[in-house]
C-alpha positions in Angstrom: -7.4 -57.8 27.8 -5.9 -54.7 26.3 -7.0 -53.6 22.8 -4.1 -53.7 20.3 -5.2 -50.4 18.8 -5.6 -48.6 22.2 -3.7 -45.3 22.3 -1.2 -45.6 25.2 1.1 -42.9 26.6 4.0 -43.8 24.4 2.0 -43.7 21.2 0.4 -40.4 22.2 3.8 -38.8 23.0 5.1 -40.0 19.6 2.1 -38.4 17.9 2.6 -35.2 19.8 6.2 -35.1 18.8 5.5 -35.8 15.1 2.7 -33.2 15.0 4.8 -30.6 16.7 2.2 -30.1 19.4 3.2 -29.4 23.0 1.3 -31.0 25.9 0.6 -27.6 27.3 -1.4 -26.6 24.2 -3.5 -29.8 24.1 -5.8 -31.5 26.6 -4.3 -35.0 26.5 -7.5 -36.8 27.5 -9.4 -35.1 24.7 -6.6 -35.8 22.2 -6.4 -39.4 23.2 -10.2 -39.8 22.6 -9.9 -38.1 19.2 -7.1 -40.3 18.1 -9.0 -43.4 19.2 -12.0 -42.3 17.1 -9.8 -41.8 14.1 -8.3 -45.3 14.5 -11.8 -46.7 15.0 -12.9 -45.0 11.7 -10.1 -46.7 9.9 -11.2 -50.0 11.3 -14.7 -49.3 9.8 -13.1 -48.5 6.5 -11.0 -51.6 6.4 -14.2 -53.7 6.7 -15.1 -52.8 3.1 -13.8 -54.9 0.3 -11.6 -52.7 -1.9 -10.0 -55.5 -4.0 -12.6 -55.2 -6.8 -10.7 -52.9 -9.1 -7.8 -50.9 -7.6 -7.6 -48.7 -10.7 -11.1 -47.2 -10.2 -9.5 -44.5 -8.1 -7.6 -43.1 -11.1 -9.1 -41.6 -14.2 -8.5 -43.5 -17.4 -6.6 -41.8 -20.2 -7.1 -43.3 -23.6 -4.2 -43.0 -26.0 -6.6 -41.6 -28.6 -7.0 -38.5 -26.5 -3.2 -37.8 -26.6 -1.6 -35.8 -29.4 0.7 -37.4 -31.9 4.3 -37.7 -30.8 6.1 -36.1 -33.8 8.8 -33.6 -34.2 7.8 -30.3 -35.9 10.0 -27.5 -37.1 10.4 -24.7 -34.6 11.3 -21.0 -35.1 14.7 -20.1 -36.5 16.7 -17.4 -34.8 16.4 -14.9 -37.7 12.6 -15.3 -37.6 12.6 -14.6 -33.8 14.8 -11.6 -34.2 12.4 -10.2 -36.8 9.4 -10.8 -34.6 10.9 -8.9 -31.6 13.1 -5.9 -31.5 14.1 -6.9 -27.9 16.2 -10.0 -28.8 20.0 -10.0 -28.0 22.5 -12.9 -27.8 19.7 -15.5 -27.8 17.6 -13.9 -25.0 14.5 -11.7 -25.0 14.6 -8.4 -23.1 11.6 -8.2 -20.8 10.5 -5.5 -18.2 11.8 -5.9 -14.7 9.3 -7.6 -12.5 11.2 -7.9 -9.2 12.0 -5.2 -6.8 10.1 -2.0 -6.0 6.8 -1.6 -7.7 6.3 -5.2 -8.4 
């Protein structure tokens, strides 16, 4: 009787295609053994009961740790112009960072 999880030629060829490996660069017997060990490892992992609390994998974020959601007044354009002499038409002038010397 053949194991349903056995790695056959068709499955191995599909894995080679998806991983962009060429058969010339890989010993197929070694690769088939490695894939079989990976599949066996997942069989071991599936034996454990993970239905206890699926949310344990994610950190809890309490709403008390979040800031208040309220609108505050921002800077007005005249204030921004006074703070920086490099403000023109709604934009700040900044030093060039792309090109030579970057």
